[in-house]
C-alpha positions as CSV (number, residue, x, y, z in Angstrom):
1,M,205.4,33.3,-110.9
2,S,206.9,32.3,-107.6
3,E,209.6,29.8,-106.7
4,L,210.5,28.2,-103.4
5,G,214.0,26.7,-103.3
6,G,215.6,23.8,-101.4
7,I,218.7,23.7,-99.3
8,D,222.2,23.4,-100.9
9,L,224.4,21.1,-98.9
10,Q,227.2,20.9,-101.4
11,L,229.7,22.7,-99.1
12,V,229.1,20.1,-96.4
13,A,229.1,17.3,-98.8
14,D,232.5,18.2,-100.2
15,T,234.1,17.8,-96.8
16,V,232.6,14.5,-95.8
17,Q,232.0,12.5,-99.0
18,A,235.2,10.5,-98.6
19,A,234.2,9.4,-95.1
20,L,230.7,8.2,-96.0
21,P,230.4,4.4,-96.0
22,G,230.1,3.0,-99.6
23,A,230.8,6.4,-101.1
24,G,233.3,4.9,-103.5
25,E,230.7,2.4,-104.7
26,L,228.0,4.9,-105.7
27,P,228.1,7.4,-108.6
28,L,228.6,10.9,-107.2
29,E,227.6,13.9,-109.2
30,D,228.2,17.6,-108.6
31,G,225.7,19.9,-107.0
32,P,222.4,18.8,-105.6
33,S,222.8,15.2,-106.8
34,S,225.6,14.4,-104.3
35,L,225.2,11.4,-102.1
36,L,224.8,13.4,-98.9
37,N,222.1,15.5,-100.5
38,R,220.2,12.4,-101.5
39,W,220.5,11.0,-98.0
40,W,219.3,14.3,-96.6
41,R,216.2,14.3,-98.9
42,I,215.3,10.7,-98.0
43,A,215.3,11.7,-94.3
44,A,213.5,15.0,-95.1
45,T,210.8,13.2,-97.1
46,G,210.2,10.7,-94.2
47,F,210.1,13.6,-91.8
48,C,207.5,15.5,-93.9
49,F,205.3,12.4,-94.3
50,A,205.5,11.8,-90.5
51,C,204.5,15.4,-89.9
52,F,201.6,15.0,-92.3
53,G,200.3,11.8,-90.6
54,I,200.7,13.2,-87.1
55,G,199.1,16.5,-88.1
56,G,196.1,14.7,-89.7
57,L,195.6,12.6,-86.5
58,L,195.8,15.7,-84.3
59,L,193.3,17.5,-86.4
60,G,190.9,14.6,-86.2
61,V,191.1,14.0,-82.5
62,V,191.7,17.5,-81.1
63,V,191.2,20.4,-83.4
64,F,188.1,19.5,-85.4
65,P,186.1,18.1,-82.4
66,L,186.5,21.5,-80.8
67,F,184.8,23.0,-83.8
68,L,181.6,21.1,-82.8
69,F,181.4,23.3,-79.7
70,V,182.8,26.6,-81.1
71,V,180.9,26.6,-84.4
72,R,177.3,25.5,-84.2
73,C,176.3,25.9,-87.8
74,P,177.3,22.7,-89.8
75,E,178.0,24.6,-93.0
76,R,180.1,27.3,-91.3
77,R,181.9,24.5,-89.5
78,S,182.8,22.8,-92.8
79,V,184.0,26.1,-94.2
80,R,186.2,26.7,-91.2
81,A,187.6,23.2,-91.5
82,R,188.4,23.7,-95.2
83,Q,190.1,27.0,-94.4
84,T,192.2,25.3,-91.7
85,I,193.3,22.5,-94.1
86,H,194.1,25.2,-96.7
87,H,196.4,27.1,-94.4
88,L,198.0,23.9,-93.0
89,F,198.7,22.6,-96.5
90,R,200.4,25.9,-97.3
91,L,202.6,25.4,-94.3
92,F,203.3,21.8,-95.3
93,V,204.3,22.8,-98.9
94,G,206.6,25.5,-97.4
95,L,208.1,22.8,-95.2
96,M,208.8,20.5,-98.1
97,C,210.4,23.2,-100.1
98,L,212.4,24.5,-97.1
99,V,214.0,21.2,-96.3
100,G,214.8,20.5,-99.9
101,V,212.2,17.7,-100.7
102,C,211.0,19.7,-103.8
103,K,210.7,23.1,-105.5
104,L,207.5,24.7,-106.6
105,E,206.7,27.2,-109.4
106,V,203.2,28.4,-110.1
107,N,202.0,30.2,-113.2
108,G,198.6,31.8,-113.4
109,R,198.0,31.6,-109.6
110,E,195.5,34.5,-109.8
111,R,193.1,32.2,-111.8
112,L,192.6,30.1,-108.7
113,R,191.5,33.0,-106.5
114,R,187.8,32.7,-107.3
115,D,184.8,30.9,-105.9
116,G,182.7,28.2,-107.5
117,Q,185.3,26.7,-109.8
118,L,185.6,23.2,-111.3
119,I,189.3,22.6,-111.3
120,L,190.5,19.7,-113.5
121,A,194.2,18.7,-113.2
122,N,196.5,15.9,-114.3
123,H,197.9,13.7,-111.5
124,P,201.7,12.9,-111.9
125,S,202.5,12.6,-108.2
126,L,201.2,11.7,-104.7
127,I,201.3,15.3,-103.5
128,D,199.3,17.0,-106.3
129,V,196.2,17.5,-104.2
130,V,198.3,19.0,-101.4
131,F,199.8,21.6,-103.8
132,L,196.4,22.5,-105.2
133,M,194.6,22.7,-101.9
134,S,197.4,24.9,-100.6
135,L,196.7,27.3,-103.5
136,V,192.9,27.2,-103.6
137,R,190.7,28.6,-100.8
138,N,187.5,26.8,-99.9
139,A,188.7,23.7,-101.8
140,D,186.6,20.6,-102.1
141,C,187.6,17.3,-103.6
142,I,186.3,13.8,-104.3
143,V,187.8,11.4,-101.8
144,K,187.9,7.6,-101.6
145,A,185.6,6.0,-99.0
146,A,188.7,4.3,-97.6
147,L,189.9,7.7,-96.3
148,L,186.9,7.7,-93.9
149,R,188.3,4.5,-92.3
150,N,191.9,5.8,-92.1
151,P,192.6,7.2,-88.6
152,F,195.0,9.8,-90.0
153,T,192.5,11.2,-92.6
154,R,189.1,10.4,-91.2
155,G,188.8,13.5,-89.0
156,P,189.8,16.1,-91.7
157,V,187.7,14.5,-94.4
158,R,184.5,14.4,-92.3
159,A,185.0,17.9,-90.8
160,A,185.6,19.5,-94.2
161,G,182.6,17.7,-95.8
162,F,184.5,16.5,-98.8
163,V,182.5,14.7,-101.5
164,C,182.8,10.9,-101.0
165,N,182.9,8.7,-104.1
166,D,180.7,6.0,-102.5
167,S,177.5,8.1,-103.0
168,G,176.7,6.1,-106.2
169,P,174.4,7.8,-108.7
170,G,174.2,10.9,-106.5
171,L,177.9,11.6,-106.9
172,V,177.5,13.9,-109.9
173,D,174.7,15.8,-108.3
174,D,176.7,16.2,-105.1
175,C,179.6,17.6,-107.1
176,I,177.5,20.1,-109.0
177,A,175.8,21.2,-105.8
178,A,179.2,21.8,-104.2
179,V,180.4,24.1,-107.1
180,R,177.2,26.0,-107.2
181,A,177.4,26.6,-103.4
182,G,180.7,28.4,-104.0
183,R,183.2,25.6,-103.3
184,N,186.1,25.0,-105.6
185,L,186.0,21.4,-106.6
186,I,189.3,19.7,-107.5
187,V,189.1,16.6,-109.7
188,F,191.7,14.5,-111.4
189,P,190.1,13.1,-114.6
190,E,192.7,10.3,-114.8
191,G,191.3,8.8,-111.7
192,T,194.7,7.7,-110.5
193,R,198.3,8.9,-110.8
194,T,199.8,9.1,-114.3
195,P,201.6,6.0,-115.3
196,A,205.3,6.0,-115.3
197,H,207.0,7.2,-118.6
198,A,203.7,8.9,-119.7
199,D,202.8,12.5,-119.8
200,L,199.1,11.8,-119.3
201,G,197.1,8.7,-118.4
202,K,193.7,7.8,-119.9
203,L,191.1,10.4,-119.0
204,Q,187.8,9.1,-117.5
205,R,184.8,10.9,-118.9
206,G,183.2,11.4,-115.5
207,A,184.7,14.8,-115.0
208,A,183.5,15.9,-118.5
209,H,180.0,14.6,-117.7
210,L,180.0,16.6,-114.5
211,A,180.9,19.8,-116.4
212,V,178.4,19.2,-119.2
213,R,175.5,18.2,-116.9
214,G,176.1,21.1,-114.6
215,G,177.0,23.7,-117.3
216,L,180.2,24.4,-115.4
217,A,183.2,26.1,-116.9
218,I,186.5,24.2,-116.4
219,T,189.7,25.6,-115.0
220,P,192.4,23.4,-116.4
221,V,195.6,22.9,-114.4
222,R,198.7,21.2,-115.9
223,I,201.2,19.8,-113.3
224,S,204.7,18.7,-114.3
225,C,207.7,17.6,-112.3
226,R,211.3,17.1,-113.4
227,P,212.7,14.8,-112.3
228,R,209.7,12.8,-111.4
229,M,209.0,11.9,-107.8
230,L,206.3,10.2,-105.8
231,G,204.7,8.9,-109.0
232,K,202.6,5.8,-109.4
233,A,204.2,2.7,-107.8
234,D,207.1,4.9,-106.5
235,K,208.3,4.2,-103.0
236,W,208.6,7.4,-100.9
237,W,212.3,6.7,-100.1
238,R,213.3,6.4,-103.8
239,V,214.1,10.0,-104.2
240,P,215.5,11.3,-107.6
241,L,219.0,12.5,-108.1
242,R,217.9,16.0,-107.4
243,A,214.9,17.6,-105.8
244,G,211.8,17.5,-108.0
245,H,210.9,20.8,-109.6
246,F,207.1,21.0,-109.7
247,V,205.6,23.5,-112.2
248,I,201.8,24.2,-111.9
249,D,200.4,26.0,-115.0
250,V,196.8,27.3,-114.5
251,G,195.1,27.7,-117.9
252,D,192.3,29.9,-119.1
253,D,188.8,28.6,-118.4
254,I,187.3,26.2,-120.8
255,P,183.7,27.4,-121.3
256,V,181.0,24.7,-121.3
257,D,177.5,25.3,-122.7
258,S,174.5,25.1,-120.5
259,P,173.2,21.6,-119.7
260,V,172.3,19.9,-123.0
261,H,169.6,17.4,-123.7
262,D,170.2,14.0,-122.1
263,G,170.7,12.3,-125.5
264,M,173.5,14.7,-126.4
265,Q,175.4,14.6,-123.1
266,A,177.6,11.6,-124.0
267,L,178.7,13.2,-127.3
268,A,179.4,16.5,-125.6
269,A,181.4,14.8,-122.8
270,R,183.5,12.9,-125.3
271,R,184.4,16.1,-127.2
272,L,185.2,17.9,-123.9
273,T,187.4,15.0,-122.8
274,D,189.4,15.3,-126.1
275,E,189.8,19.0,-125.5
276,L,191.0,18.3,-121.9
277,K,193.7,16.0,-123.3
278,R,195.2,18.9,-125.2
279,H,195.2,21.2,-122.1
280,L,196.5,18.6,-119.6
281,G,198.7,16.5,-121.7
282,A,200.9,19.0,-123.6
283,E,204.2,19.9,-122.0
284,T,204.6,23.6,-121.3
285,S,207.8,25.6,-121.8
286,N,208.3,25.7,-118.1
287,A,207.8,22.1,-117.4
288,T,211.3,21.1,-118.0
289,A,212.9,23.9,-115.9
Protein backbone atom coordinates (compact mmCIF):
# COMPACT_ATOMS: atom_id res chain seq x y z
CA MET A 1 0.00 0.00 0.00
CA SER A 2 1.30 3.43 -0.84
CA GLU A 3 -0.05 6.93 -0.31
CA LEU A 4 0.88 10.28 -1.79
CA GLY A 5 -0.32 13.25 0.26
CA GLY A 6 -1.28 16.78 -0.65
CA ILE A 7 -0.16 20.14 0.76
CA ASP A 8 -1.58 21.46 4.04
CA LEU A 9 -2.03 25.22 3.83
CA GLN A 10 -3.96 25.63 7.07
CA LEU A 11 -1.22 27.65 8.77
CA VAL A 12 -1.31 30.18 5.96
CA ALA A 13 -5.10 30.09 5.77
CA ASP A 14 -5.48 30.96 9.48
CA THR A 15 -3.59 34.23 8.99
CA VAL A 16 -5.32 35.48 5.84
CA GLN A 17 -8.90 34.17 5.94
CA ALA A 18 -10.23 37.40 7.42
CA ALA A 19 -8.75 39.41 4.56
CA LEU A 20 -10.18 37.25 1.76
CA PRO A 21 -13.01 38.89 -0.19
CA GLY A 22 -16.32 37.24 0.61
CA ALA A 23 -14.81 35.13 3.36
CA GLY A 24 -17.62 35.99 5.75
CA GLU A 25 -20.24 34.89 3.20
CA LEU A 26 -18.92 31.36 2.66
CA PRO A 27 -18.91 28.48 5.12
CA LEU A 28 -15.37 27.88 6.36
CA GLU A 29 -14.33 24.58 7.87
CA ASP A 30 -11.20 23.50 9.69
CA GLY A 31 -8.33 21.68 8.02
CA PRO A 32 -8.12 21.03 4.29
CA SER A 33 -11.65 22.31 3.60
CA SER A 34 -10.69 25.94 4.29
CA LEU A 35 -11.50 28.57 1.70
CA LEU A 36 -7.87 29.22 0.81
CA ASN A 37 -7.22 25.53 0.37
CA ARG A 38 -10.14 25.23 -2.06
CA TRP A 39 -8.94 28.23 -4.05
CA TRP A 40 -5.47 26.70 -4.15
CA ARG A 41 -6.83 23.39 -5.45
CA ILE A 42 -8.90 25.09 -8.15
CA ALA A 43 -5.76 26.85 -9.39
CA ALA A 44 -3.70 23.65 -9.01
CA THR A 45 -6.25 21.62 -10.96
CA GLY A 46 -6.22 24.15 -13.80
CA PHE A 47 -2.42 24.14 -13.77
CA CYS A 48 -2.31 20.33 -13.96
CA PHE A 49 -4.76 20.20 -16.85
CA ALA A 50 -2.77 22.88 -18.67
CA CYS A 51 0.41 20.82 -18.20
CA PHE A 52 -1.41 17.74 -19.50
CA GLY A 53 -2.61 19.49 -22.65
CA ILE A 54 0.70 21.19 -23.39
CA GLY A 55 2.57 17.96 -22.71
CA GLY A 56 0.36 16.02 -25.11
CA LEU A 57 0.86 18.65 -27.80
CA LEU A 58 4.65 18.60 -27.38
CA LEU A 59 4.73 14.82 -27.48
CA GLY A 60 2.77 14.85 -30.72
CA VAL A 61 4.74 17.51 -32.56
CA VAL A 62 8.25 17.06 -31.14
CA VAL A 63 8.99 13.85 -29.22
CA PHE A 64 7.12 11.14 -31.12
CA PRO A 65 8.07 12.42 -34.60
CA LEU A 66 11.70 11.99 -33.53
CA PHE A 67 10.94 8.31 -32.85
CA LEU A 68 10.31 7.90 -36.59
CA PHE A 69 14.00 8.57 -37.22
CA VAL A 70 15.47 6.95 -34.11
CA VAL A 71 13.42 3.72 -34.02
CA ARG A 72 12.84 2.16 -37.41
CA CYS A 73 10.77 -0.87 -36.38
CA PRO A 74 7.08 0.17 -36.06
CA GLU A 75 6.34 -2.28 -33.24
CA ARG A 76 9.40 -1.23 -31.24
CA ARG A 77 8.45 2.38 -31.87
CA SER A 78 4.97 1.78 -30.42
CA VAL A 79 6.47 0.08 -27.37
CA ARG A 80 8.79 3.04 -26.77
CA ALA A 81 5.86 5.41 -27.12
CA ARG A 82 3.80 3.45 -24.57
CA GLN A 83 6.76 3.38 -22.18
CA THR A 84 7.14 7.14 -22.54
CA ILE A 85 3.44 7.71 -21.82
CA HIS A 86 3.65 5.40 -18.79
CA HIS A 87 6.54 7.33 -17.23
CA LEU A 88 5.07 10.74 -18.03
CA PHE A 89 1.73 9.71 -16.49
CA ARG A 90 3.62 8.65 -13.37
CA LEU A 91 5.11 12.14 -13.21
CA PHE A 92 1.70 13.70 -13.82
CA VAL A 93 0.06 11.70 -11.02
CA GLY A 94 2.93 12.68 -8.73
CA LEU A 95 2.38 16.32 -9.68
CA MET A 96 -1.35 16.15 -8.90
CA CYS A 97 -0.63 14.65 -5.50
CA LEU A 98 2.22 17.06 -4.78
CA VAL A 99 0.14 20.19 -5.37
CA GLY A 100 -2.81 18.82 -3.42
CA VAL A 101 -5.29 18.07 -6.21
CA CYS A 102 -5.78 14.50 -4.96
CA LYS A 103 -4.35 11.66 -2.89
CA LEU A 104 -3.71 8.15 -4.15
CA GLU A 105 -3.66 4.77 -2.42
CA VAL A 106 -3.04 1.52 -4.31
CA ASN A 107 -3.73 -1.97 -2.97
CA GLY A 108 -2.50 -5.02 -4.89
CA ARG A 109 -0.11 -3.05 -7.09
CA GLU A 110 1.99 -6.16 -7.72
CA ARG A 111 -0.89 -7.77 -9.67
CA LEU A 112 -0.45 -5.14 -12.38
CA ARG A 113 3.22 -5.97 -12.97
CA ARG A 114 2.60 -8.63 -15.59
CA ASP A 115 2.30 -8.79 -19.36
CA GLY A 116 -0.68 -9.75 -21.47
CA GLN A 117 -3.42 -8.72 -19.03
CA LEU A 118 -7.03 -7.76 -19.67
CA ILE A 119 -7.69 -5.13 -17.00
CA LEU A 120 -11.34 -4.21 -16.41
CA ALA A 121 -12.09 -1.28 -14.11
CA ASN A 122 -14.98 0.90 -13.04
CA HIS A 123 -14.83 4.52 -14.14
CA PRO A 124 -15.79 7.08 -11.45
CA SER A 125 -13.62 9.98 -12.62
CA LEU A 126 -12.02 11.66 -15.60
CA ILE A 127 -8.48 10.70 -14.56
CA ASP A 128 -8.97 6.95 -13.99
CA VAL A 129 -7.11 6.00 -17.16
CA VAL A 130 -4.23 8.27 -16.16
CA PHE A 131 -3.90 6.48 -12.82
CA LEU A 132 -4.02 3.03 -14.40
CA MET A 133 -1.59 3.81 -17.20
CA SER A 134 0.82 5.23 -14.63
CA LEU A 135 0.71 1.88 -12.82
CA VAL A 136 0.73 -0.48 -15.81
CA ARG A 137 3.71 -0.91 -18.10
CA ASN A 138 3.09 -1.45 -21.82
CA ALA A 139 -0.53 -0.39 -21.34
CA ASP A 140 -2.99 -0.31 -24.21
CA CYS A 141 -6.54 1.00 -24.22
CA ILE A 142 -9.55 1.51 -26.46
CA VAL A 143 -9.75 5.15 -27.50
CA LYS A 144 -12.49 7.15 -29.16
CA ALA A 145 -11.92 8.07 -32.79
CA ALA A 146 -12.38 11.72 -31.78
CA LEU A 147 -9.02 11.61 -29.97
CA LEU A 148 -7.33 11.13 -33.33
CA ARG A 149 -8.72 14.51 -34.38
CA ASN A 150 -7.76 16.31 -31.17
CA PRO A 151 -4.41 18.14 -31.57
CA PHE A 152 -3.52 17.52 -27.91
CA THR A 153 -4.03 13.74 -28.06
CA ARG A 154 -3.60 12.79 -31.72
CA GLY A 155 0.18 12.37 -31.56
CA PRO A 156 0.37 10.15 -28.45
CA VAL A 157 -2.59 7.99 -29.56
CA ARG A 158 -1.11 7.32 -32.99
CA ALA A 159 2.43 6.78 -31.75
CA ALA A 160 1.36 4.30 -29.06
CA GLY A 161 -0.83 2.34 -31.47
CA PHE A 162 -3.82 2.30 -29.13
CA VAL A 163 -6.86 0.34 -30.26
CA CYS A 164 -9.40 2.67 -31.90
CA ASN A 165 -13.11 2.06 -31.39
CA ASP A 166 -13.97 2.85 -35.02
CA SER A 167 -12.67 -0.48 -36.33
CA GLY A 168 -16.19 -1.94 -36.33
CA PRO A 169 -16.48 -5.75 -36.26
CA GLY A 170 -12.71 -6.05 -36.06
CA LEU A 171 -12.53 -4.26 -32.70
CA VAL A 172 -12.77 -7.45 -30.62
CA ASP A 173 -10.15 -9.19 -32.75
CA ASP A 174 -7.84 -6.18 -32.41
CA CYS A 175 -8.22 -6.25 -28.62
CA ILE A 176 -7.56 -9.99 -28.37
CA ALA A 177 -4.50 -9.65 -30.60
CA ALA A 178 -3.15 -6.81 -28.42
CA VAL A 179 -3.41 -8.90 -25.23
CA ARG A 180 -1.91 -11.98 -26.84
CA ALA A 181 0.98 -9.84 -28.09
CA GLY A 182 1.82 -9.02 -24.46
CA ARG A 183 0.12 -5.66 -24.11
CA ASN A 184 -1.95 -4.86 -21.04
CA LEU A 185 -5.36 -3.78 -22.28
CA ILE A 186 -7.34 -1.43 -20.03
CA VAL A 187 -11.11 -1.41 -20.57
CA PHE A 188 -13.92 0.36 -18.72
CA PRO A 189 -16.99 -1.90 -19.09
CA GLU A 190 -19.35 0.97 -18.18
CA GLY A 191 -18.38 2.67 -21.44
CA THR A 192 -18.53 6.09 -19.80
CA ARG A 193 -18.01 7.59 -16.36
CA THR A 194 -20.14 6.30 -13.51
CA PRO A 195 -23.33 8.34 -13.03
CA ALA A 196 -23.42 10.70 -10.06
CA HIS A 197 -24.72 9.19 -6.80
CA ALA A 198 -24.12 5.63 -8.09
CA ASP A 199 -21.38 3.19 -7.16
CA LEU A 200 -21.42 1.58 -10.60
CA GLY A 201 -23.10 2.30 -13.90
CA LYS A 202 -24.65 -0.27 -16.21
CA LEU A 203 -21.99 -2.61 -17.55
CA GLN A 204 -21.83 -3.18 -21.28
CA ARG A 205 -21.27 -6.80 -22.26
CA GLY A 206 -18.61 -5.99 -24.83
CA ALA A 207 -15.78 -6.44 -22.31
CA ALA A 208 -17.14 -9.81 -21.21
CA HIS A 209 -17.56 -10.91 -24.83
CA LEU A 210 -13.94 -9.97 -25.40
CA ALA A 211 -12.78 -12.11 -22.46
CA VAL A 212 -14.97 -15.06 -23.43
CA ARG A 213 -14.12 -15.03 -27.10
CA GLY A 214 -10.40 -14.75 -26.43
CA GLY A 215 -10.31 -17.01 -23.38
CA LEU A 216 -8.62 -14.17 -21.47
CA ALA A 217 -8.45 -14.02 -17.69
CA ILE A 218 -9.67 -10.73 -16.23
CA THR A 219 -7.81 -8.57 -13.73
CA PRO A 220 -10.57 -6.59 -11.95
CA VAL A 221 -9.76 -3.12 -10.61
CA ARG A 222 -12.07 -1.24 -8.28
CA ILE A 223 -11.53 2.55 -8.17
CA SER A 224 -13.18 4.67 -5.50
CA CYS A 225 -12.84 8.34 -4.60
CA ARG A 226 -14.05 10.14 -1.47
CA PRO A 227 -15.13 12.84 -1.84
CA ARG A 228 -15.91 12.43 -5.50
CA MET A 229 -14.24 14.68 -8.04
CA LEU A 230 -14.08 14.99 -11.83
CA GLY A 231 -17.10 12.73 -12.17
CA LYS A 232 -19.61 12.61 -14.98
CA ALA A 233 -20.88 16.10 -15.86
CA ASP A 234 -18.59 17.67 -13.23
CA LYS A 235 -16.77 20.86 -14.19
CA TRP A 236 -13.05 20.73 -13.47
CA TRP A 237 -13.18 23.87 -11.33
CA ARG A 238 -15.90 22.51 -9.01
CA VAL A 239 -13.48 20.92 -6.58
CA PRO A 240 -14.80 19.16 -3.45
CA LEU A 241 -14.36 20.56 0.06
CA ARG A 242 -11.19 18.50 0.47
CA ALA A 243 -8.82 16.75 -1.89
CA GLY A 244 -10.23 13.57 -3.41
CA HIS A 245 -8.76 10.41 -1.89
CA PHE A 246 -8.51 7.81 -4.65
CA VAL A 247 -8.23 4.16 -3.64
CA ILE A 248 -7.36 1.61 -6.33
CA ASP A 249 -7.96 -2.01 -5.32
CA VAL A 250 -6.56 -4.62 -7.70
CA GLY A 251 -8.37 -7.92 -7.26
CA ASP A 252 -7.37 -11.50 -7.98
CA ASP A 253 -7.74 -12.64 -11.58
CA ILE A 254 -11.11 -13.93 -12.71
CA PRO A 255 -10.43 -17.07 -14.75
CA VAL A 256 -12.27 -17.39 -18.05
CA ASP A 257 -12.65 -20.70 -19.85
CA SER A 258 -11.19 -21.23 -23.27
CA PRO A 259 -13.28 -19.86 -26.14
CA VAL A 260 -16.70 -21.51 -26.10
CA HIS A 261 -18.95 -22.46 -28.98
CA ASP A 262 -20.48 -19.44 -30.72
CA GLY A 263 -23.95 -20.39 -29.54
CA MET A 264 -22.87 -20.27 -25.88
CA GLN A 265 -20.85 -17.05 -25.95
CA ALA A 266 -23.81 -14.78 -25.20
CA LEU A 267 -24.79 -16.76 -22.11
CA ALA A 268 -21.19 -16.95 -20.89
CA ALA A 269 -20.74 -13.19 -21.39
CA ARG A 270 -23.94 -12.45 -19.45
CA ARG A 271 -22.81 -14.56 -16.50
CA LEU A 272 -19.36 -13.01 -16.57
CA THR A 273 -20.88 -9.51 -16.60
CA ASP A 274 -22.89 -10.39 -13.48
CA GLU A 275 -19.70 -11.54 -11.78
CA LEU A 276 -17.94 -8.33 -12.79
CA LYS A 277 -20.69 -6.31 -11.08
CA ARG A 278 -19.78 -7.96 -7.78
CA HIS A 279 -16.08 -7.21 -8.24
CA LEU A 280 -16.40 -3.63 -9.47
CA GLY A 281 -19.52 -2.44 -7.70
CA ALA A 282 -18.95 -3.44 -4.07
CA GLU A 283 -17.35 -0.84 -1.87
CA THR A 284 -14.15 -1.94 -0.19
CA SER A 285 -13.10 -1.27 3.37
CA ASN A 286 -10.52 1.24 2.15
CA ALA A 287 -12.81 3.12 -0.20
CA THR A 288 -14.07 5.50 2.41
CA ALA A 289 -10.66 6.30 3.89
